C-alpha positions as CSV (number, residue, x, y, z in Angstrom):
1,M,111.8,99.6,117.8
2,K,113.3,100.1,114.5
3,L,116.7,98.6,113.9
4,Y,115.8,98.9,110.2
5,F,116.0,95.3,109.3
6,L,114.6,94.8,105.8
7,L,110.9,94.7,105.6
8,P,108.6,94.9,102.6
9,L,108.0,98.4,101.6
10,V,110.4,99.6,104.3
11,T,114.1,100.0,104.7
12,F,113.8,100.3,108.4
13,C,112.4,98.8,112.8
14,C,114.1,87.5,135.3
15,V,114.6,84.0,134.5
16,C,112.3,83.0,131.7
17,S,110.6,79.7,132.0
18,L,111.1,77.9,128.7
19,V,108.3,76.2,126.8
20,S,110.3,73.5,125.0
21,S,113.6,71.7,124.9
22,A,116.9,72.7,123.3
23,Q,117.4,76.0,121.5
24,D,119.3,76.2,118.2
25,V,122.9,76.2,119.2
26,T,124.2,78.4,116.4
27,E,125.0,81.5,118.5
28,T,128.6,82.5,118.0
29,T,128.6,85.8,119.8
30,R,131.3,86.1,122.4
31,F,129.6,87.6,125.5
32,T,131.5,89.9,127.7
33,R,131.4,90.4,131.5
34,A,129.4,93.6,130.8
35,D,126.8,91.6,128.9
36,T,126.4,89.3,131.8
37,L,126.2,92.1,134.3
38,R,123.4,93.8,132.3
39,G,121.6,90.6,131.2
40,T,121.5,88.5,134.3
41,L,119.2,88.9,137.3
42,T,121.6,88.2,140.2
43,P,120.5,88.5,143.8
44,L,122.0,92.0,143.8
45,R,119.3,93.0,141.3
46,T,116.3,90.8,142.4
47,C,116.6,91.9,146.0
48,Y,114.8,95.2,145.3
49,D,111.8,96.1,143.2
50,V,111.9,99.7,141.9
51,K,108.5,101.4,142.3
52,F,109.2,105.0,141.3
53,Y,112.0,107.0,139.7
54,H,112.4,110.8,139.7
55,L,114.9,111.5,136.9
56,D,116.1,115.1,137.1
57,V,118.7,115.9,134.3
58,K,120.1,119.1,132.9
59,F,121.3,119.1,129.2
60,D,124.2,121.4,128.5
61,L,123.8,121.3,124.7
62,A,126.8,123.5,123.9
63,D,129.1,121.1,125.7
64,R,127.1,118.0,125.0
65,F,127.2,117.4,128.8
66,I,124.5,116.1,131.1
67,S,124.2,116.3,134.9
68,G,121.6,115.5,137.4
69,S,120.2,112.8,139.6
70,N,117.8,109.9,139.8
71,R,115.9,108.9,142.9
72,F,115.1,105.2,143.3
73,K,112.1,104.4,145.5
74,F,111.9,100.7,146.0
75,A,110.5,97.8,147.9
76,A,112.8,95.2,149.4
77,V,112.1,91.7,147.9
78,S,114.6,90.1,150.3
79,D,116.9,91.1,153.1
80,F,120.0,92.8,151.6
81,N,122.8,95.3,152.3
82,R,124.2,95.5,148.8
83,L,122.6,96.1,145.4
84,Q,123.4,96.8,141.7
85,F,122.2,99.6,139.5
86,D,123.5,100.4,136.0
87,L,125.2,103.4,134.4
88,F,127.5,103.4,131.4
89,E,131.1,103.8,132.5
90,N,131.7,107.0,130.5
91,L,129.3,108.7,132.9
92,H,130.6,109.6,136.3
93,V,128.8,108.7,139.5
94,D,129.2,111.8,141.7
95,S,127.6,110.3,144.8
96,V,124.9,107.9,146.0
97,V,122.9,109.5,148.8
98,Y,120.9,107.5,151.4
99,R,119.3,109.1,154.4
100,S,121.4,112.2,154.1
101,G,124.6,110.3,154.0
102,K,126.7,109.1,151.1
103,L,127.0,105.4,150.4
104,P,130.2,103.6,149.3
105,F,130.1,102.1,145.8
106,K,132.2,100.2,143.3
107,R,132.0,100.1,139.6
108,E,132.6,97.3,137.1
109,A,132.0,97.9,133.4
110,N,128.6,99.6,133.3
111,A,127.4,98.2,136.6
112,V,127.5,100.1,140.0
113,F,127.5,98.1,143.3
114,V,126.3,100.0,146.3
115,S,126.8,99.0,150.0
116,F,124.3,100.0,152.7
117,P,125.3,100.5,156.4
118,E,122.8,97.9,157.6
119,N,120.5,95.3,156.3
120,I,117.4,96.5,154.5
121,K,114.6,94.1,155.6
122,K,112.3,92.2,153.2
123,G,109.0,94.0,152.7
124,S,110.3,97.4,153.7
125,S,110.2,100.5,151.4
126,D,113.2,102.8,151.1
127,E,115.0,105.0,148.6
128,F,118.4,106.3,147.5
129,T,119.4,109.0,145.0
130,V,122.2,108.7,142.5
131,F,123.9,112.0,141.4
132,Y,125.8,111.7,138.1
133,S,127.3,113.7,135.3
134,G,129.3,113.4,132.1
135,H,129.4,113.4,128.3
136,P,126.8,110.8,127.2
137,T,127.4,108.5,124.2
138,V,126.6,110.5,121.0
139,T,125.0,108.5,118.2
140,K,124.4,109.5,114.6
141,R,122.5,106.2,113.8
142,A,119.8,106.2,116.3
143,P,117.9,104.0,117.1
144,R,120.2,101.4,115.6
145,D,122.9,102.6,117.9
146,G,121.8,103.9,121.3
147,G,122.7,107.3,122.8
148,V,121.9,110.9,122.4
149,V,121.3,112.5,119.0
150,F,122.6,116.1,118.8
151,S,121.2,117.8,115.7
152,T,119.8,121.1,114.5
153,D,116.6,122.1,112.8
154,A,116.2,124.1,109.6
155,A,116.7,127.3,111.5
156,G,119.9,126.1,113.1
157,K,118.4,125.6,116.5
158,P,119.3,122.6,118.7
159,F,117.3,119.4,117.9
160,V,118.2,116.7,120.4
161,A,116.8,113.4,121.5
162,T,117.5,110.1,123.3
163,A,117.0,106.6,121.9
164,C,118.4,103.6,123.7
165,E,116.5,100.3,123.1
166,G,118.8,97.4,123.0
167,T,121.8,99.4,124.1
168,G,120.1,100.2,127.4
169,A,118.7,103.2,129.2
170,S,121.8,103.3,131.4
171,I,123.6,104.8,128.4
172,W,122.2,108.2,129.6
173,W,120.7,107.8,133.0
174,P,121.2,105.5,136.1
175,N,118.6,102.8,136.7
176,K,118.1,99.1,137.2
177,D,118.6,98.5,133.5
178,H,116.7,95.3,133.0
179,L,113.3,94.8,131.2
180,S,111.9,92.7,134.0
181,D,111.6,95.7,136.4
182,E,109.2,98.4,135.4
183,V,108.4,101.3,137.8
184,D,104.8,101.9,138.6
185,S,105.1,105.6,137.9
186,M,107.8,108.2,137.2
187,L,108.6,111.9,137.3
188,I,110.9,113.1,134.4
189,S,112.4,116.5,135.0
190,I,114.5,117.8,132.1
191,S,116.2,121.2,132.1
192,V,117.1,122.7,128.8
193,P,118.4,126.1,127.6
194,T,115.7,128.7,127.9
195,G,113.9,129.2,124.6
196,L,113.8,125.4,123.9
197,K,111.3,122.9,125.0
198,N,111.6,119.3,126.3
199,V,108.9,116.7,125.6
200,S,109.0,113.5,127.6
201,N,106.6,110.7,128.4
202,G,103.4,111.2,130.4
203,R,101.7,114.5,131.0
204,L,103.3,117.9,131.4
205,Q,103.0,119.0,135.1
206,Q,105.0,122.1,135.3
207,I,107.4,124.4,133.5
208,T,109.9,126.3,135.7
209,D,112.2,129.1,134.7
210,L,115.3,128.3,136.8
211,K,116.7,131.9,136.4
212,N,120.0,130.6,135.2
213,G,119.5,130.3,131.5
214,Y,117.6,127.0,131.8
215,T,114.0,126.0,132.0
216,R,112.8,122.7,133.6
217,F,110.0,120.7,132.2
218,D,108.4,118.2,134.6
219,W,106.5,115.2,133.0
220,Y,104.7,112.7,135.1
221,V,104.1,109.1,134.0
222,A,101.2,107.6,135.8
223,N,101.5,104.1,134.2
224,P,104.2,101.5,134.4
225,I,107.0,102.2,131.9
226,N,110.1,100.2,130.9
227,N,113.5,102.0,131.0
228,Y,114.3,102.2,127.3
229,N,111.0,104.0,126.7
230,V,112.0,106.9,128.9
231,A,112.8,109.8,126.5
232,A,114.0,113.4,126.4
233,N,113.2,115.3,123.2
234,I,114.6,118.8,123.0
235,G,113.8,121.4,120.4
236,D,112.0,124.5,119.3
237,Y,108.7,122.6,119.3
238,T,105.3,123.9,118.4
239,H,102.3,122.1,119.8
240,F,98.8,121.2,118.6
241,S,96.3,118.7,119.9
242,D,93.2,116.7,119.3
243,T,91.1,114.1,121.2
244,Y,89.8,110.6,120.4
245,K,86.8,108.9,121.9
246,G,87.8,105.4,122.3
247,E,87.1,102.3,124.4
248,G,88.7,103.9,127.5
249,G,86.8,107.3,127.2
250,L,88.3,110.5,125.8
251,L,92.0,110.2,125.0
252,N,94.2,113.3,124.7
253,L,96.3,113.4,121.5
254,D,99.2,115.8,121.6
255,Y,101.6,116.5,118.8
256,W,105.0,118.3,119.2
257,V,106.7,119.2,115.9
258,L,109.2,121.6,114.6
259,P,107.7,124.8,113.2
260,E,109.0,123.8,109.7
261,N,106.9,120.6,109.8
262,K,103.6,121.8,111.3
263,E,101.9,122.5,108.0
264,K,102.5,118.8,106.9
265,A,101.9,117.4,110.4
266,V,98.5,118.8,111.1
267,P,96.4,117.1,108.4
268,Q,98.6,114.0,108.4
269,F,98.5,113.3,112.1
270,K,94.8,114.3,112.6
271,K,93.8,111.8,109.9
272,S,96.3,108.9,110.6
273,V,96.2,108.7,114.4
274,P,92.4,108.2,114.7
275,Q,92.5,105.6,112.0
276,M,95.3,103.7,113.8
277,L,93.6,103.9,117.2
278,A,90.3,102.7,115.8
279,A,92.0,99.7,114.1
280,F,94.2,98.7,117.1
281,E,91.5,99.2,119.7
282,Y,89.3,96.9,117.6
283,W,92.0,94.2,117.4
284,F,93.9,94.6,120.7
285,G,91.5,96.3,123.1
286,R,91.6,99.7,124.7
287,Y,94.7,101.9,124.3
288,P,96.8,101.0,127.4
289,F,97.8,104.5,128.6
290,Y,94.7,106.7,128.8
291,K,96.1,108.3,132.0
292,D,99.2,109.4,130.2
293,G,97.7,110.3,126.8
294,Y,99.1,109.7,123.3
295,K,101.8,111.9,121.7
296,L,103.8,112.0,118.5
297,V,107.1,113.9,118.9
298,D,109.2,115.1,116.0
299,A,112.5,113.3,116.3
300,P,116.0,113.7,114.7
301,Y,116.1,110.0,113.9
302,P,113.7,107.7,112.0
303,A,111.4,106.3,114.7
304,M,111.0,104.9,118.2
305,E,108.1,103.6,120.2
306,H,108.7,105.7,123.3
307,Q,105.6,105.0,125.5
308,G,103.0,107.7,125.1
309,A,105.6,109.9,123.3
310,I,106.4,108.2,120.1
311,G,109.5,109.5,118.3
312,Y,108.4,110.4,114.8
313,G,111.1,110.9,112.2
314,G,108.8,110.9,109.2
315,F,109.8,114.5,108.2
316,L,113.5,113.8,108.0
317,K,115.1,114.8,104.8
318,G,116.7,112.0,102.8
319,F,116.3,109.2,105.4
320,P,114.1,107.4,106.0
321,P,112.6,107.2,102.6
322,N,109.0,108.2,102.2
323,E,107.0,106.3,104.8
324,M,103.6,106.9,103.3
325,H,102.4,103.7,101.8
326,A,99.5,102.8,99.6
327,V,97.4,99.6,99.4
328,G,96.6,99.1,95.8
329,R,95.0,102.2,94.6
330,K,93.7,103.1,98.1
331,E,94.7,106.0,100.2
332,V,98.2,106.1,101.6
333,W,98.9,105.3,105.3
334,D,101.7,106.4,107.6
335,F,104.0,103.4,108.4
336,I,105.8,105.1,111.3
337,I,102.5,105.9,113.1
338,V,101.1,102.4,112.6
339,H,104.1,100.3,113.4
340,E,105.4,102.4,116.3
341,S,101.9,102.8,117.8
342,A,101.4,99.0,117.7
343,H,104.1,98.9,120.3
344,E,101.9,100.7,122.7
345,W,100.1,97.3,123.0
346,F,103.0,94.9,122.2
347,G,106.2,96.2,123.8
348,N,104.9,98.9,126.1
349,N,101.7,97.4,127.6
350,I,103.1,93.9,127.3
351,T,106.9,93.9,127.7
352,A,109.3,91.0,127.4
353,K,111.2,90.2,130.7
354,D,114.4,89.5,128.8
355,L,115.8,91.2,125.7
356,A,116.1,87.7,124.1
357,D,112.4,87.7,123.7
358,L,112.1,91.0,121.8
359,W,110.0,89.1,119.2
360,I,107.1,89.7,121.6
361,H,107.5,93.4,120.6
362,E,108.5,93.2,117.0
363,S,106.7,90.2,115.6
364,F,103.4,91.4,116.9
365,G,104.3,95.0,116.0
366,T,105.0,94.0,112.4
367,Y,102.0,91.7,112.2
368,A,99.9,94.6,113.5
369,E,100.6,96.4,110.2
370,S,98.6,93.8,108.3
371,L,95.8,94.0,110.8
372,F,95.6,97.8,110.3
373,I,95.4,97.2,106.5
374,E,92.7,94.5,107.1
375,Y,90.7,96.8,109.3
376,L,90.6,99.5,106.6
377,Y,90.6,97.5,103.4
378,G,89.5,94.0,104.1
379,K,91.0,90.6,105.0
380,Q,92.5,89.9,101.6
381,A,94.4,93.2,101.6
382,G,95.8,92.3,105.0
383,Q,96.8,88.8,103.9
384,D,98.5,90.2,100.8
385,Y,100.5,92.5,103.0
386,V,101.7,89.7,105.3
387,A,102.8,87.7,102.3
388,Q,105.2,90.5,101.3
389,N,107.2,89.9,104.5
390,R,108.3,86.6,103.1
391,A,110.5,88.2,100.5
392,H,113.3,89.1,103.0
393,I,113.2,86.0,105.2
394,K,116.6,84.3,105.1
395,N,116.5,81.8,108.0
396,E,120.1,82.6,108.9
397,S,119.7,82.7,112.7
398,A,117.3,82.1,115.5
399,I,114.8,84.8,116.5
400,V,115.1,84.1,120.2
401,A,118.5,85.0,121.5
402,P,120.4,83.5,124.5
403,Y,118.8,84.5,127.7
404,H,120.4,86.5,130.5
405,M,123.0,88.1,128.2
406,N,121.5,91.4,127.2
407,K,121.2,90.1,123.7
408,M,118.5,90.7,121.0
409,G,117.6,88.0,118.6
410,S,117.7,88.0,114.8
411,G,116.1,90.7,112.7
412,E,113.9,87.9,111.4
413,M,111.7,88.7,114.4
414,Y,110.1,91.3,112.1
415,G,109.1,89.6,108.9
416,K,109.4,85.9,109.8
417,G,107.7,86.6,113.2
418,S,104.8,88.2,111.5
419,V,104.4,85.4,109.1
420,L,104.4,82.9,112.0
421,L,101.6,84.8,113.8
422,N,99.6,84.8,110.6
423,M,100.1,81.0,110.3
424,V,98.9,80.6,113.8
425,R,95.8,82.5,112.9
426,I,95.2,80.3,109.9
427,I,95.7,77.2,112.0
428,I,93.2,78.4,114.6
429,N,90.8,79.0,111.7
430,D,88.4,81.2,113.6
431,D,88.9,84.9,113.2
432,V,86.5,85.8,116.1
433,K,88.6,83.6,118.4
434,W,91.8,85.1,117.0
435,R,90.7,88.6,117.8
436,K,89.6,87.5,121.2
437,I,93.1,86.1,121.8
438,L,94.8,89.3,120.8
439,R,92.5,91.4,123.0
440,G,92.9,88.8,125.8
441,L,96.7,89.0,125.7
442,N,96.5,92.8,126.3
443,A,94.0,92.3,129.1
444,Q,95.6,89.4,130.8
445,F,99.1,90.9,130.8
446,R,98.1,94.5,131.0
447,H,101.0,96.7,132.2
448,Q,103.1,93.6,132.9
449,T,106.4,92.0,131.9
450,V,106.2,88.6,130.4
451,T,108.1,85.5,129.4
452,Y,108.1,83.4,126.2
453,A,106.1,80.8,128.1
454,D,103.5,83.4,129.1
455,I,102.7,84.4,125.6
456,V,102.9,81.0,123.9
457,N,101.0,79.1,126.6
458,Y,98.2,81.7,126.6
459,I,97.7,81.5,122.8
460,S,97.8,77.7,122.9
461,L,95.3,77.5,125.8
462,Q,92.9,80.0,124.5
463,S,92.9,78.6,121.0
464,G,92.6,75.0,122.0
465,E,95.4,74.2,119.6
466,K,98.8,72.5,120.4
467,L,101.0,75.4,119.2
468,N,104.1,75.1,121.4
469,T,106.2,73.1,119.0
470,I,105.3,75.4,116.2
471,F,106.4,78.6,118.1
472,D,109.5,76.7,119.2
473,Q,110.6,75.7,115.7
474,Y,110.1,79.1,114.1
475,L,111.5,81.2,117.0
476,R,114.2,79.1,118.7
477,F,115.7,77.6,115.5
478,K,116.8,79.2,112.3
479,D,115.5,76.6,109.9
480,I,111.9,76.1,108.9
481,P,110.4,72.7,109.0
482,K,110.3,70.4,106.0
483,L,107.3,68.4,104.9
484,E,108.4,65.2,103.2
485,L,106.1,63.3,100.9
486,S,106.7,59.8,99.8
487,T,104.7,57.0,98.2
488,V,104.7,53.9,100.3
489,K,102.9,50.8,99.0
490,G,101.1,52.9,96.5
491,E,99.8,55.4,99.0
492,L,101.1,58.9,99.6
493,N,102.6,59.4,103.0
494,C,104.0,62.4,104.8
495,R,106.0,63.5,107.8
496,W,107.7,66.5,109.3
497,I,111.4,66.9,109.6
498,A,112.2,69.6,112.1
499,D,114.6,70.5,114.9
500,V,111.9,70.4,117.6
501,K,111.1,67.0,119.0
502,D,107.7,65.7,118.1
503,F,107.0,68.7,115.9
504,N,103.4,68.7,114.8
505,M,101.7,71.4,112.7
506,P,98.6,71.0,110.7
507,I,98.9,72.3,107.2
508,R,96.6,72.7,104.2
509,L,96.8,70.6,101.1
510,K,94.7,70.2,98.0
511,L,94.4,68.0,95.0
512,K,94.6,69.9,91.7
513,D,91.5,71.9,91.0
514,A,90.0,71.0,94.4
515,E,89.6,72.9,97.7
516,Y,92.2,73.0,100.4
517,Q,91.8,70.5,103.3
518,W,93.7,70.0,106.5
519,I,96.3,67.3,107.0
520,Y,98.0,66.5,110.3
521,P,101.5,65.2,109.8
522,S,103.8,64.1,112.6
523,S,107.4,63.3,112.8
524,K,106.7,59.8,111.5
525,F,105.6,58.8,108.1
526,K,101.8,58.1,107.9
527,P,99.3,58.1,105.1
528,L,97.6,61.3,104.1
529,G,94.3,59.5,104.0
530,I,93.1,61.4,101.0
531,S,91.7,59.3,98.2
532,G,93.4,59.7,94.9
533,A,96.4,61.7,96.3
534,T,99.7,61.2,94.5
535,K,102.9,63.1,94.6
536,D,102.1,64.5,91.2
537,N,98.6,66.0,92.0
538,V,98.9,67.4,95.4
539,E,99.6,71.1,96.2
540,I,100.8,72.2,99.7
541,D,99.7,75.7,100.8
542,T,103.1,77.2,100.8
543,A,101.6,80.6,100.0
544,N,100.5,80.8,103.7
545,F,102.7,78.3,105.4
546,L,106.5,79.0,105.6
547,V,107.7,75.4,105.0
548,K,109.9,73.4,102.7
549,V,108.4,70.6,100.7
550,E,110.3,67.6,99.5
551,V,108.8,64.9,97.3
552,R,110.6,61.6,97.3
């Protein structure tokens, strides 16, 4: 996702088991009842597991009005006769239909509570359909603000798209709007004025002329998908395609762009996408969605990682700035394609269970940029790229937000998060093992939702390093650790000062004109154990480790 927090070169974007102790208590946000209803997994939400959606929506572009339905097919996790789904209160619930009858419901903020005539038994499968209509939230700053973008192309024809990460998918369609519940598959049917096309996730199954001035486009998603990734893209699109022979076989590549952009898009996409896929399949393993293919879709906003149908705003005039970047004097590369496609692995394949852990999407997504550079131009080029992320790190707030409140953490999840992951790589000090860990994450948690503990514990276990306190300090607290050096009885000692209890992170140090060597400070002063080390002749590796150093 791009919320356009500052990055180098860019002006862009369940109950979790916790790994450590207290989180930085600096959060001053006042949470509303609506936040709690969206962010908390109450029994009214955990009682059912959605397996399949059929979203069927008509877009009246002239009136900026939508109407349609969504069918929920679910498995009962427990006995229940009442449940919650979500839909923003500016959209009207026309009815909730169950077994040919209408169910009573009540609304509170953006939540809808439905009552069933009898208990639905644990283990059973059932379904209901929500019919709805209304004027959806219109946004001019997508994806920073969620909603529907109503725009026009160079010819004055409608150019419309949805984007809703953070804000929530229920801003335009009814669903269980929580990251922890991904459907196994989905049918997306979007009806648009005849003459226009709709491009959504998955593969196009059918185009139907409805004989009423509208045409319906049916797209089937064969893989699990999180709600905010579900997208409608409406315009006078032209299409071209390609294929890529990757680790999972032959992958279909489809590109949907406005006619005015096709001449630029053809050479740019056909060069950049195979480069990206080669790099990321090397580092992360096979592309996760071979069944659904890979698409880039021209969008009227900067960028968004919609699964298998990435919103590409690289041809927008004026904003964002040119997203083609160079590495030294090397060839330029397309930032949007690289960053947003990285989310196919981290964000779409592996999805955080709670919005508070969006760092799992964005820290890895940002770090992936450096791995792409490394794959093409060598390790040092990749390391130089990571280092640029430090320029905008301010350490103003924690990266992990409060859980169960529908709250995203600090924008530091981009730059600071990527620097943290690179530090972990340096600590592991084995690039073969590091690549195995990245690939292992995407295999172990393939098509799953995960917690903070899942990711941190996996990396710690597979690396053989005690990394929990390191992740906790950099993600749960705003301040970076301080390495304090002091001479005690003529010998140089050191210790860590940090928020996390028993913080222990190895770090590199060298004497002047010597090679770096590892030291292992703890929270208590202890000698460095390096002969000849004084506070005047040691140099801490602050180029690669984001720490403060204080010499007493």
